[in-house]
C-alpha angles and dihedrals in degrees: 000000000000118000103179102052131159087262090054091053092049089051090054089056091049091048090055093052096083092057090061097051123110121195119233125156090209084081089069091086134040108258125167090195093054091049093050093048092047092048091051092050093049092044092053091049091050093048089050090051091046091051093048091049092049090053092049092049094038093236129139116276122219120180090201092052090049091050091049092049091050090050091050092049091048092052091049090050091048091055091044092053092048093049100043112033118088117262093240090059095043090051090061096045108104096200118015090193089066091049090051087057089058100258129119142151118271092256095050092043092053092048091050090047091055091048092048090048090060090051091047091054090051090053093047091050090053090052092048094046092048092050089054094045095047098052094095093048092049091051093049099049094046137224099295093057093043090053090050090048092052090056089060094079109102092001123133119235113239096181143342107202131178117212126211090251091062097257120129122211119208111196118186141168108248116226091209100050102020087226131113115262132184143215123193120212106202119218089353127185121196109231102167134018139160092200134265111009099179111133093017121131118238113239098175141348132206128202117183136161121249131217091255090059093257130110139258113214120190135178130199109202142183115221128213088264091052092252118144116240134183133200127181133187135183111216139177092226143342125231141174118237 
């Protein structure tokens, strides 16, 4: 059984939506002027953030690039809201563009908060159920492997290579150390894959025991194009290099 699925990840994004909402009763009517003013305010705030981040990271700042990135993020958020909010809520939203900018009436905001709360509980249940199910696997692989597994979250995959002897090497760039680290899946068999995962960022991992006393190791990843990918192996054991 998979706990951290693509659906689970989408639910985490929905659960976060309520924390980004601001209440404004001007959203109770359709108003082109209100939308344009709100867009301009949010765009300015994003450009300011973009400039501050460029200064902190000593990278070049471009106001035009920041504005284009804000527009792209806004469009993505607009499509996400359309695709994921219940129809009964969307039907009462006067201007979905305003909602995509993170602003809603008190009534709509409260309804979205309740909906997001349900999604959040589903996500928390998945976390809790996985933690219970993975206890045996964690005990069997030992502390060194568990610590290496924990460093997978947020890491970028450098390579995932299968050797002739059946072992699979997972090399990734650790967020903590900034260095490349490796896990070895011994006698591994690929059971699920969405294709090449090199360069993808690891969202979640799962390590569970199997009935034949082996392990099932799964990764949920985010590709360069923001597509969700999964890869799963069955392995006899898991080791650090």
